[in-house]
Jmol script that loads the backbone (N, CA, C; Angstrom):
load data "model"
ATOM      1  N   MET A   1       3.295 -12.193   3.765  1.00  0.00           N
ATOM      2  CA  MET A   1       2.363 -11.045   3.613  1.00  0.00           C
ATOM      3  C   MET A   1       2.811 -10.123   4.275  1.00  0.00           C
ATOM      4  N   ASN A   2       3.827  -9.939   5.203  1.00  0.00           N
ATOM      5  CA  ASN A   2       3.950  -8.938   6.480  1.00  0.00           C
ATOM      6  C   ASN A   2       5.179  -7.939   5.790  1.00  0.00           C
ATOM      7  N   ARG A   3       5.460  -7.700   4.367  1.00  0.00           N
ATOM      8  CA  ARG A   3       6.093  -6.916   3.810  1.00  0.00           C
ATOM      9  C   ARG A   3       5.720  -5.566   3.725  1.00  0.00           C
ATOM     10  N   ILE A   4       4.764  -5.375   3.320  1.00  0.00           N
ATOM     11  CA  ILE A   4       4.130  -4.170   3.311  1.00  0.00           C
ATOM     12  C   ILE A   4       3.380  -4.275   4.414  1.00  0.00           C
ATOM     13  N   LYS A   5       3.114  -2.971   5.409  1.00  0.00           N
ATOM     14  CA  LYS A   5       2.489  -2.595   6.410  1.00  0.00           C
ATOM     15  C   LYS A   5       1.484  -1.071   6.440  1.00  0.00           C
ATOM     16  N   LYS A   6       0.715  -1.509   7.202  1.00  0.00           N
ATOM     17  CA  LYS A   6       0.147   0.307   7.314  1.00  0.00           C
ATOM     18  C   LYS A   6       0.851   1.303   7.375  1.00  0.00           C
ATOM     19  N   ASN A   7       0.486   2.467   6.671  1.00  0.00           N
ATOM     20  CA  ASN A   7       1.153   3.537   6.652  1.00  0.00           C
ATOM     21  C   ASN A   7       2.737   3.499   6.054  1.00  0.00           C
ATOM     22  N   ASP A   8       2.845   2.485   5.351  1.00  0.00           N
ATOM     23  CA  ASP A   8       4.320   2.546   4.687  1.00  0.00           C
ATOM     24  C   ASP A   8       3.924   3.051   3.405  1.00  0.00           C
ATOM     25  N   THR A   9       4.614   3.640   2.349  1.00  0.00           N
ATOM     26  CA  THR A   9       4.614   4.150   1.029  1.00  0.00           C
ATOM     27  C   THR A   9       5.215   2.620   0.230  1.00  0.00           C
ATOM     28  N   ALA A  10       4.182   2.795  -0.826  1.00  0.00           N
ATOM     29  CA  ALA A  10       4.198   1.717  -1.514  1.00  0.00           C
ATOM     30  C   ALA A  10       4.216   1.995  -3.222  1.00  0.00           C
ATOM     31  N   VAL A  11       4.741   1.468  -4.193  1.00  0.00           N
ATOM     32  CA  VAL A  11       4.652   2.219  -5.313  1.00  0.00           C
ATOM     33  C   VAL A  11       3.819   0.765  -5.946  1.00  0.00           C
ATOM     34  N   VAL A  12       3.207   1.166  -6.962  1.00  0.00           N
ATOM     35  CA  VAL A  12       2.308   0.033  -7.846  1.00  0.00           C
ATOM     36  C   VAL A  12       3.348  -0.276  -9.027  1.00  0.00           C
ATOM     37  N   ILE A  13       3.592  -1.240  -9.049  1.00  0.00           N
ATOM     38  CA  ILE A  13       4.088  -1.976 -10.170  1.00  0.00           C
ATOM     39  C   ILE A  13       3.369  -2.822 -11.296  1.00  0.00           C
ATOM     40  N   ALA A  14       2.270  -2.979 -11.376  1.00  0.00           N
ATOM     41  CA  ALA A  14       1.343  -3.298 -12.401  1.00  0.00           C
ATOM     42  C   ALA A  14      -0.035  -3.029 -12.455  1.00  0.00           C
ATOM     43  N   GLY A  15      -0.739  -3.045 -13.657  1.00  0.00           N
ATOM     44  CA  GLY A  15      -2.101  -2.821 -13.453  1.00  0.00           C
ATOM     45  C   GLY A  15      -2.180  -1.258 -14.444  1.00  0.00           C
ATOM     46  N   GLU A  16      -3.412  -1.085 -14.183  1.00  0.00           N
ATOM     47  CA  GLU A  16      -3.792   0.198 -14.753  1.00  0.00           C
ATOM     48  C   GLU A  16      -3.139   1.716 -14.010  1.00  0.00           C
ATOM     49  N   ASP A  17      -2.377   1.705 -12.554  1.00  0.00           N
ATOM     50  CA  ASP A  17      -2.131   2.575 -11.964  1.00  0.00           C
ATOM     51  C   ASP A  17      -0.705   2.423 -11.713  1.00  0.00           C
ATOM     52  N   ALA A  18       0.087   1.510 -12.722  1.00  0.00           N
ATOM     53  CA  ALA A  18       1.673   1.123 -12.598  1.00  0.00           C
ATOM     54  C   ALA A  18       2.153   2.620 -12.512  1.00  0.00           C
ATOM     55  N   GLY A  19       3.121   2.770 -11.826  1.00  0.00           N
ATOM     56  CA  GLY A  19       3.808   3.791 -11.608  1.00  0.00           C
ATOM     57  C   GLY A  19       3.562   4.681 -10.437  1.00  0.00           C
ATOM     58  N   LYS A  20       2.564   4.756  -9.990  1.00  0.00           N
ATOM     59  CA  LYS A  20       2.102   5.363  -8.908  1.00  0.00           C
ATOM     60  C   LYS A  20       2.031   5.219  -7.365  1.00  0.00           C
ATOM     61  N   THR A  21       2.495   6.381  -6.471  1.00  0.00           N
ATOM     62  CA  THR A  21       3.248   5.981  -5.286  1.00  0.00           C
ATOM     63  C   THR A  21       2.062   6.514  -4.251  1.00  0.00           C
ATOM     64  N   GLY A  22       1.970   6.093  -3.136  1.00  0.00           N
ATOM     65  CA  GLY A  22       0.993   6.565  -2.355  1.00  0.00           C
ATOM     66  C   GLY A  22       0.943   5.496  -1.062  1.00  0.00           C
ATOM     67  N   LYS A  23       0.219   6.162   0.107  1.00  0.00           N
ATOM     68  CA  LYS A  23       0.268   5.608   1.534  1.00  0.00           C
ATOM     69  C   LYS A  23      -0.607   4.334   1.399  1.00  0.00           C
ATOM     70  N   VAL A  24      -0.229   3.231   2.313  1.00  0.00           N
ATOM     71  CA  VAL A  24      -0.954   2.096   2.427  1.00  0.00           C
ATOM     72  C   VAL A  24      -2.068   2.693   3.579  1.00  0.00           C
ATOM     73  N   LEU A  25      -3.221   2.753   3.232  1.00  0.00           N
ATOM     74  CA  LEU A  25      -4.446   2.692   3.929  1.00  0.00           C
ATOM     75  C   LEU A  25      -4.612   1.774   4.976  1.00  0.00           C
ATOM     76  N   ARG A  26      -4.566   0.541   4.151  1.00  0.00           N
ATOM     77  CA  ARG A  26      -5.306  -0.946   4.783  1.00  0.00           C
ATOM     78  C   ARG A  26      -4.500  -2.217   4.502  1.00  0.00           C
ATOM     79  N   VAL A  27      -4.233  -3.232   5.202  1.00  0.00           N
ATOM     80  CA  VAL A  27      -3.806  -4.193   4.732  1.00  0.00           C
ATOM     81  C   VAL A  27      -4.743  -5.239   4.917  1.00  0.00           C
ATOM     82  N   ILE A  28      -5.209  -6.305   4.089  1.00  0.00           N
ATOM     83  CA  ILE A  28      -5.974  -7.360   3.983  1.00  0.00           C
ATOM     84  C   ILE A  28      -5.290  -8.811   3.928  1.00  0.00           C
ATOM     85  N   PRO A  29      -4.517  -8.924   5.240  1.00  0.00           N
ATOM     86  CA  PRO A  29      -3.534 -10.187   4.744  1.00  0.00           C
ATOM     87  C   PRO A  29      -4.213 -11.451   4.613  1.00  0.00           C
ATOM     88  N   ASP A  30      -5.245 -11.928   4.925  1.00  0.00           N
ATOM     89  CA  ASP A  30      -6.001 -13.060   4.470  1.00  0.00           C
ATOM     90  C   ASP A  30      -6.442 -13.202   2.994  1.00  0.00           C
ATOM     91  N   ARG A  31      -6.816 -12.006   2.321  1.00  0.00           N
ATOM     92  CA  ARG A  31      -6.927 -12.172   0.878  1.00  0.00           C
ATOM     93  C   ARG A  31      -5.799 -11.771   0.273  1.00  0.00           C
ATOM     94  N   GLY A  32      -4.527 -11.261   0.923  1.00  0.00           N
ATOM     95  CA  GLY A  32      -3.330 -10.673   0.229  1.00  0.00           C
ATOM     96  C   GLY A  32      -3.574  -9.236  -0.632  1.00  0.00           C
ATOM     97  N   LYS A  33      -4.567  -8.419  -0.177  1.00  0.00           N
ATOM     98  CA  LYS A  33      -4.431  -7.108  -0.620  1.00  0.00           C
ATOM     99  C   LYS A  33      -3.935  -6.233   0.197  1.00  0.00           C
ATOM    100  N   ILE A  34      -3.652  -5.161  -0.679  1.00  0.00           N
ATOM    101  CA  ILE A  34      -3.714  -3.686   0.191  1.00  0.00           C
ATOM    102  C   ILE A  34      -4.610  -2.624  -0.370  1.00  0.00           C
ATOM    103  N   VAL A  35      -4.737  -1.633   0.360  1.00  0.00           N
ATOM    104  CA  VAL A  35      -5.404  -0.539  -0.152  1.00  0.00           C
ATOM    105  C   VAL A  35      -4.427   0.678  -0.368  1.00  0.00           C
ATOM    106  N   VAL A  36      -4.095   1.367  -1.043  1.00  0.00           N
ATOM    107  CA  VAL A  36      -3.194   2.532  -1.284  1.00  0.00           C
ATOM    108  C   VAL A  36      -3.762   3.544  -1.722  1.00  0.00           C
ATOM    109  N   GLU A  37      -3.339   4.850  -1.030  1.00  0.00           N
ATOM    110  CA  GLU A  37      -3.809   6.178  -1.416  1.00  0.00           C
ATOM    111  C   GLU A  37      -3.941   6.464  -2.783  1.00  0.00           C
ATOM    112  N   GLY A  38      -4.865   7.070  -3.265  1.00  0.00           N
ATOM    113  CA  GLY A  38      -5.201   7.070  -4.486  1.00  0.00           C
ATOM    114  C   GLY A  38      -4.956   6.546  -6.137  1.00  0.00           C
ATOM    115  N   VAL A  39      -4.879   5.143  -5.434  1.00  0.00           N
ATOM    116  CA  VAL A  39      -4.817   4.141  -6.641  1.00  0.00           C
ATOM    117  C   VAL A  39      -6.311   3.313  -6.503  1.00  0.00           C
ATOM    118  N   ASN A  40      -6.402   2.742  -7.697  1.00  0.00           N
ATOM    119  CA  ASN A  40      -7.330   1.770  -8.044  1.00  0.00           C
ATOM    120  C   ASN A  40      -8.536   2.261  -7.546  1.00  0.00           C
ATOM    121  N   LEU A  41      -9.313   3.692  -8.242  1.00  0.00           N
ATOM    122  CA  LEU A  41     -10.330   4.369  -7.490  1.00  0.00           C
ATOM    123  C   LEU A  41     -11.606   3.794  -8.321  1.00  0.00           C
ATOM    124  N   ILE A  42     -12.528   3.963  -7.463  1.00  0.00           N
ATOM    125  CA  ILE A  42     -13.603   3.116  -8.268  1.00  0.00           C
ATOM    126  C   ILE A  42     -15.103   4.086  -7.800  1.00  0.00           C
ATOM    127  N   TYR A  43     -15.866   4.229  -8.448  1.00  0.00           N
ATOM    128  CA  TYR A  43     -17.083   5.157  -7.885  1.00  0.00           C
ATOM    129  C   TYR A  43     -18.287   4.065  -7.581  1.00  0.00           C
ATOM    130  N   LYS A  44     -18.451   4.464  -6.061  1.00  0.00           N
ATOM    131  CA  LYS A  44     -19.652   3.647  -5.389  1.00  0.00           C
ATOM    132  C   LYS A  44     -20.981   4.730  -5.378  1.00  0.00           C
ATOM    133  N   HIS A  45     -21.847   3.964  -5.881  1.00  0.00           N
ATOM    134  CA  HIS A  45     -23.250   4.782  -6.045  1.00  0.00           C
ATOM    135  C   HIS A  45     -23.879   4.569  -4.480  1.00  0.00           C
ATOM    136  N   VAL A  46     -24.158   5.879  -4.200  1.00  0.00           N
ATOM    137  CA  VAL A  46     -24.740   5.749  -2.638  1.00  0.00           C
ATOM    138  C   VAL A  46     -26.381   6.546  -2.951  1.00  0.00           C
ATOM    139  N   ARG A  47     -27.073   5.961  -2.023  1.00  0.00           N
ATOM    140  CA  ARG A  47     -28.420   6.714  -2.226  1.00  0.00           C
ATOM    141  C   ARG A  47     -28.601   7.656  -0.767  1.00  0.00           C
ATOM    142  N   ARG A  48     -29.779   8.087  -1.080  1.00  0.00           N
ATOM    143  CA  ARG A  48     -29.668   9.278  -0.058  1.00  0.00           C
ATOM    144  C   ARG A  48     -29.927   8.425   1.481  1.00  0.00           C
ATOM    145  N   SER A  49     -29.507   9.223   2.397  1.00  0.00           N
ATOM    146  CA  SER A  49     -29.522   9.172   3.650  1.00  0.00           C
ATOM    147  C   SER A  49     -28.972  10.220   4.588  1.00  0.00           C
ATOM    148  N   GLN A  50     -29.314  10.040   6.036  1.00  0.00           N
ATOM    149  CA  GLN A  50     -29.041  11.104   6.894  1.00  0.00           C
ATOM    150  C   GLN A  50     -27.396  11.517   6.901  1.00  0.00           C
ATOM    151  N   GLN A  51     -26.697  10.200   6.673  1.00  0.00           N
ATOM    152  CA  GLN A  51     -25.520  10.376   6.704  1.00  0.00           C
ATOM    153  C   GLN A  51     -25.040  11.124   5.465  1.00  0.00           C
ATOM    154  N   ASN A  52     -25.652  10.801   4.315  1.00  0.00           N
ATOM    155  CA  ASN A  52     -25.391  11.026   2.990  1.00  0.00           C
ATOM    156  C   ASN A  52     -26.781  11.515   2.422  1.00  0.00           C
ATOM    157  N   PRO A  53     -26.820  13.220   2.825  1.00  0.00           N
ATOM    158  CA  PRO A  53     -28.144  13.619   2.462  1.00  0.00           C
ATOM    159  C   PRO A  53     -28.191  13.888   0.800  1.00  0.00           C
ATOM    160  N   GLN A  54     -27.007  13.932   0.340  1.00  0.00           N
ATOM    161  CA  GLN A  54     -27.077  14.396  -1.026  1.00  0.00           C
ATOM    162  C   GLN A  54     -27.359  13.079  -1.922  1.00  0.00           C
ATOM    163  N   GLY A  55     -26.637  11.948  -1.601  1.00  0.00           N
ATOM    164  CA  GLY A  55     -26.716  10.914  -2.391  1.00  0.00           C
ATOM    165  C   GLY A  55     -25.800  10.559  -3.567  1.00  0.00           C
ATOM    166  N   GLY A  56     -25.857   9.965  -4.883  1.00  0.00           N
ATOM    167  CA  GLY A  56     -24.692  10.234  -5.822  1.00  0.00           C
ATOM    168  C   GLY A  56     -23.843   9.179  -5.678  1.00  0.00           C
ATOM    169  N   ARG A  57     -22.773   9.838  -6.517  1.00  0.00           N
ATOM    170  CA  ARG A  57     -21.766   8.874  -6.654  1.00  0.00           C
ATOM    171  C   ARG A  57     -20.282   9.475  -5.778  1.00  0.00           C
ATOM    172  N   ILE A  58     -19.671   8.458  -4.980  1.00  0.00           N
ATOM    173  CA  ILE A  58     -18.393   8.892  -4.443  1.00  0.00           C
ATOM    174  C   ILE A  58     -17.508   7.896  -4.755  1.00  0.00           C
ATOM    175  N   GLN A  59     -16.114   8.668  -4.774  1.00  0.00           N
ATOM    176  CA  GLN A  59     -14.874   7.968  -5.224  1.00  0.00           C
ATOM    177  C   GLN A  59     -14.208   7.473  -4.150  1.00  0.00           C
ATOM    178  N   LYS A  60     -13.486   6.094  -4.222  1.00  0.00           N
ATOM    179  CA  LYS A  60     -13.009   5.596  -3.115  1.00  0.00           C
ATOM    180  C   LYS A  60     -12.041   4.802  -3.516  1.00  0.00           C
ATOM    181  N   GLU A  61     -11.065   4.271  -2.714  1.00  0.00           N
ATOM    182  CA  GLU A  61     -10.095   3.703  -3.292  1.00  0.00           C
ATOM    183  C   GLU A  61     -10.469   1.884  -3.030  1.00  0.00           C
ATOM    184  N   ALA A  62      -9.759   1.178  -4.214  1.00  0.00           N
ATOM    185  CA  ALA A  62     -10.269  -0.452  -4.005  1.00  0.00           C
ATOM    186  C   ALA A  62      -8.970  -0.991  -3.670  1.00  0.00           C
ATOM    187  N   PRO A  63      -9.243  -2.463  -3.356  1.00  0.00           N
ATOM    188  CA  PRO A  63      -7.648  -2.939  -3.079  1.00  0.00           C
ATOM    189  C   PRO A  63      -7.393  -3.581  -4.227  1.00  0.00           C
ATOM    190  N   ILE A  64      -6.111  -3.404  -4.234  1.00  0.00           N
ATOM    191  CA  ILE A  64      -5.157  -4.204  -5.064  1.00  0.00           C
ATOM    192  C   ILE A  64      -4.211  -5.527  -4.204  1.00  0.00           C
ATOM    193  N   ASP A  65      -3.915  -6.162  -5.390  1.00  0.00           N
ATOM    194  CA  ASP A  65      -3.151  -7.437  -5.046  1.00  0.00           C
ATOM    195  C   ASP A  65      -1.780  -6.972  -4.251  1.00  0.00           C
ATOM    196  N   ALA A  66      -1.422  -7.501  -3.233  1.00  0.00           N
ATOM    197  CA  ALA A  66      -0.164  -7.007  -2.539  1.00  0.00           C
ATOM    198  C   ALA A  66       1.080  -7.628  -3.449  1.00  0.00           C
ATOM    199  N   SER A  67       0.743  -8.302  -4.210  1.00  0.00           N
ATOM    200  CA  SER A  67       2.022  -8.705  -5.331  1.00  0.00           C
ATOM    201  C   SER A  67       2.242  -8.007  -6.544  1.00  0.00           C
ATOM    202  N   ASN A  68       1.378  -6.768  -6.472  1.00  0.00           N
ATOM    203  CA  ASN A  68       1.612  -5.499  -7.584  1.00  0.00           C
ATOM    204  C   ASN A  68       1.886  -4.447  -7.011  1.00  0.00           C
ATOM    205  N   ALA A  69       2.699  -4.572  -5.797  1.00  0.00           N
ATOM    206  CA  ALA A  69       3.056  -3.366  -5.070  1.00  0.00           C
ATOM    207  C   ALA A  69       4.450  -3.463  -4.503  1.00  0.00           C
ATOM    208  N   LEU A  70       5.489  -2.625  -4.105  1.00  0.00           N
ATOM    209  CA  LEU A  70       6.612  -2.657  -3.769  1.00  0.00           C
ATOM    210  C   LEU A  70       7.015  -1.349  -2.860  1.00  0.00           C
ATOM    211  N   LEU A  71       7.444  -1.738  -1.841  1.00  0.00           N
ATOM    212  CA  LEU A  71       7.783  -0.609  -0.926  1.00  0.00           C
ATOM    213  C   LEU A  71       8.940   0.201  -1.135  1.00  0.00           C
ATOM    214  N   PHE A  72       8.775   1.329  -0.839  1.00  0.00           N
ATOM    215  CA  PHE A  72       9.149   2.775  -1.497  1.00  0.00           C
ATOM    216  C   PHE A  72      10.287   2.818  -0.540  1.00  0.00           C
ATOM    217  N   CYS A  73      11.939   2.893  -1.022  1.00  0.00           N
ATOM    218  CA  CYS A  73      12.968   3.105  -0.486  1.00  0.00           C
ATOM    219  C   CYS A  73      13.033   4.908  -0.487  1.00  0.00           C
ATOM    220  N   GLU A  74      13.254   5.321   0.550  1.00  0.00           N
ATOM    221  CA  GLU A  74      13.657   6.701   0.471  1.00  0.00           C
ATOM    222  C   GLU A  74      15.126   7.202   0.144  1.00  0.00           C
ATOM    223  N   LYS A  75      16.231   5.871   0.532  1.00  0.00           N
ATOM    224  CA  LYS A  75      16.981   6.403   0.197  1.00  0.00           C
ATOM    225  C   LYS A  75      17.528   5.825  -1.399  1.00  0.00           C
ATOM    226  N   CYS A  76      16.935   4.904  -1.968  1.00  0.00           N
ATOM    227  CA  CYS A  76      17.225   4.104  -3.036  1.00  0.00           C
ATOM    228  C   CYS A  76      16.127   5.150  -3.914  1.00  0.00           C
ATOM    229  N   GLN A  77      14.952   5.856  -3.841  1.00  0.00           N
ATOM    230  CA  GLN A  77      13.891   6.498  -4.252  1.00  0.00           C
ATOM    231  C   GLN A  77      13.380   5.811  -5.327  1.00  0.00           C
ATOM    232  N   ARG A  78      13.177   4.622  -5.001  1.00  0.00           N
ATOM    233  CA  ARG A  78      12.366   3.710  -6.132  1.00  0.00           C
ATOM    234  C   ARG A  78      11.737   2.807  -5.168  1.00  0.00           C
ATOM    235  N   GLY A  79      10.950   2.065  -5.835  1.00  0.00           N
ATOM    236  CA  GLY A  79      10.170   0.899  -5.315  1.00  0.00           C
ATOM    237  C   GLY A  79      11.032  -0.543  -5.094  1.00  0.00           C
ATOM    238  N   VAL A  80      11.576  -1.329  -3.888  1.00  0.00           N
ATOM    239  CA  VAL A  80      12.255  -2.239  -3.455  1.00  0.00           C
ATOM    240  C   VAL A  80      11.787  -3.332  -3.383  1.00  0.00           C
ATOM    241  N   ARG A  81      12.556  -4.725  -3.104  1.00  0.00           N
ATOM    242  CA  ARG A  81      11.774  -5.414  -2.305  1.00  0.00           C
ATOM    243  C   ARG A  81      12.889  -5.625  -1.081  1.00  0.00           C
ATOM    244  N   VAL A  82      12.321  -6.502  -0.239  1.00  0.00           N
ATOM    245  CA  VAL A  82      12.417  -6.246   1.112  1.00  0.00           C
ATOM    246  C   VAL A  82      13.203  -7.815   1.696  1.00  0.00           C
ATOM    247  N   ARG A  83      14.053  -7.493   2.741  1.00  0.00           N
ATOM    248  CA  ARG A  83      14.600  -8.803   3.335  1.00  0.00           C
ATOM    249  C   ARG A  83      14.524  -8.561   4.935  1.00  0.00           C
ATOM    250  N   PHE A  84      14.294  -9.592   5.833  1.00  0.00           N
ATOM    251  CA  PHE A  84      14.456  -9.581   7.176  1.00  0.00           C
ATOM    252  C   PHE A  84      15.634  -9.872   7.730  1.00  0.00           C
ATOM    253  N   GLU A  85      15.975  -9.110   8.478  1.00  0.00           N
ATOM    254  CA  GLU A  85      17.294  -9.122   9.307  1.00  0.00           C
ATOM    255  C   GLU A  85      17.011  -9.036  10.868  1.00  0.00           C
ATOM    256  N   VAL A  86      17.895  -9.782  11.927  1.00  0.00           N
ATOM    257  CA  VAL A  86      17.534 -10.007  12.831  1.00  0.00           C
ATOM    258  C   VAL A  86      18.781  -9.324  13.575  1.00  0.00           C
ATOM    259  N   ARG A  87      18.588  -8.221  14.234  1.00  0.00           N
ATOM    260  CA  ARG A  87      19.930  -7.535  14.959  1.00  0.00           C
ATOM    261  C   ARG A  87      19.622  -7.327  16.383  1.00  0.00           C
ATOM    262  N   ASP A  88      20.154  -7.939  17.531  1.00  0.00           N
ATOM    263  CA  ASP A  88      20.258  -7.643  18.841  1.00  0.00           C
ATOM    264  C   ASP A  88      18.566  -8.310  19.073  1.00  0.00           C
ATOM    265  N   GLY A  89      18.193  -9.343  18.638  1.00  0.00           N
ATOM    266  CA  GLY A  89      17.059 -10.354  18.916  1.00  0.00           C
ATOM    267  C   GLY A  89      15.934  -9.283  18.316  1.00  0.00           C
ATOM    268  N   VAL A  90      15.878  -8.269  17.491  1.00  0.00           N
ATOM    269  CA  VAL A  90      14.961  -7.713  16.616  1.00  0.00           C
ATOM    270  C   VAL A  90      15.067  -7.999  15.527  1.00  0.00           C
ATOM    271  N   LYS A  91      13.621  -8.303  14.722  1.00  0.00           N
ATOM    272  CA  LYS A  91      13.697  -8.660  13.303  1.00  0.00           C
ATOM    273  C   LYS A  91      13.250  -7.473  12.691  1.00  0.00           C
ATOM    274  N   ARG A  92      13.726  -6.917  11.866  1.00  0.00           N
ATOM    275  CA  ARG A  92      13.346  -5.725  10.836  1.00  0.00           C
ATOM    276  C   ARG A  92      13.295  -5.911   9.529  1.00  0.00           C
ATOM    277  N   ARG A  93      12.739  -4.949   8.710  1.00  0.00           N
ATOM    278  CA  ARG A  93      12.751  -5.056   7.453  1.00  0.00           C
ATOM    279  C   ARG A  93      13.586  -4.056   6.873  1.00  0.00           C
ATOM    280  N   VAL A  94      14.657  -4.605   5.487  1.00  0.00           N
ATOM    281  CA  VAL A  94      15.832  -4.114   5.276  1.00  0.00           C
ATOM    282  C   VAL A  94      15.499  -4.107   3.977  1.00  0.00           C
ATOM    283  N   CYS A  95      15.836  -2.700   3.096  1.00  0.00           N
ATOM    284  CA  CYS A  95      15.848  -2.845   1.864  1.00  0.00           C
ATOM    285  C   CYS A  95      17.011  -3.861   1.131  1.00  0.00           C
ATOM    286  N   LYS A  96      16.371  -4.382  -0.184  1.00  0.00           N
ATOM    287  CA  LYS A  96      17.483  -5.435  -0.871  1.00  0.00           C
ATOM    288  C   LYS A  96      18.666  -4.380  -1.441  1.00  0.00           C
ATOM    289  N   ARG A  97      18.345  -3.906  -2.248  1.00  0.00           N
ATOM    290  CA  ARG A  97      19.347  -2.994  -2.715  1.00  0.00           C
ATOM    291  C   ARG A  97      20.303  -2.447  -1.694  1.00  0.00           C
ATOM    292  N   CYS A  98      20.385  -1.116  -0.784  1.00  0.00           N
ATOM    293  CA  CYS A  98      20.966  -0.551  -0.111  1.00  0.00           C
ATOM    294  C   CYS A  98      21.055  -0.918   1.355  1.00  0.00           C
ATOM    295  N   GLY A  99      20.202  -1.863   1.693  1.00  0.00           N
ATOM    296  CA  GLY A  99      20.403  -2.115   3.264  1.00  0.00           C
ATOM    297  C   GLY A  99      19.751  -0.946   4.278  1.00  0.00           C
ATOM    298  N   ASN A 100      19.106  -0.043   3.756  1.00  0.00           N
ATOM    299  CA  ASN A 100      18.420   1.058   4.601  1.00  0.00           C
ATOM    300  C   ASN A 100      17.276   0.219   5.294  1.00  0.00           C
ATOM    301  N   PRO A 101      17.412   0.312   6.670  1.00  0.00           N
ATOM    302  CA  PRO A 101      16.057  -0.207   7.469  1.00  0.00           C
ATOM    303  C   PRO A 101      14.890   0.474   7.337  1.00  0.00           C
ATOM    304  N   PHE A 102      13.616  -0.053   7.288  1.00  0.00           N
ATOM    305  CA  PHE A 102      12.420   0.351   7.129  1.00  0.00           C
ATOM    306  C   PHE A 102      11.984   0.585   8.836  1.00  0.00           C
ATOM    307  N   PRO A 103      10.962   1.723   8.851  1.00  0.00           N
ATOM    308  CA  PRO A 103      10.727   1.326  10.339  1.00  0.00           C
ATOM    309  C   PRO A 103       9.654   0.408  10.321  1.00  0.00           C
ATOM    310  N   GLN A 104       9.418  -0.119  11.727  1.00  0.00           N
ATOM    311  CA  GLN A 104       8.311  -0.893  12.163  1.00  0.00           C
ATOM    312  C   GLN A 104       7.116  -0.339  12.217  1.00  0.00           C
TER     313      GLN A 104
END
end "model"
wireframe off; spacefill off
backbone 0.3
color backbone group
């Protein structure tokens, strides 16, 4: 589950938002889910409070399953699968198509 990390760019490959790209805001490894910016938007109804004096509906991102997203490769310009390489004692994520390393 450590293939996609926070602040990565991910491409959604399944579901209502298939084809959308966004920044990973949060990773929930024990549930196998990720939260991607601008994807799987839901409305949350909130009542009036001091923090939210207006109340009403707020739109926010809900988690999607991590298996429904791929890491975006800058070199390939598409979603790709990831493999791991160990060089000089450092394990890093690498694009399976072009071999481009992803930042840790």
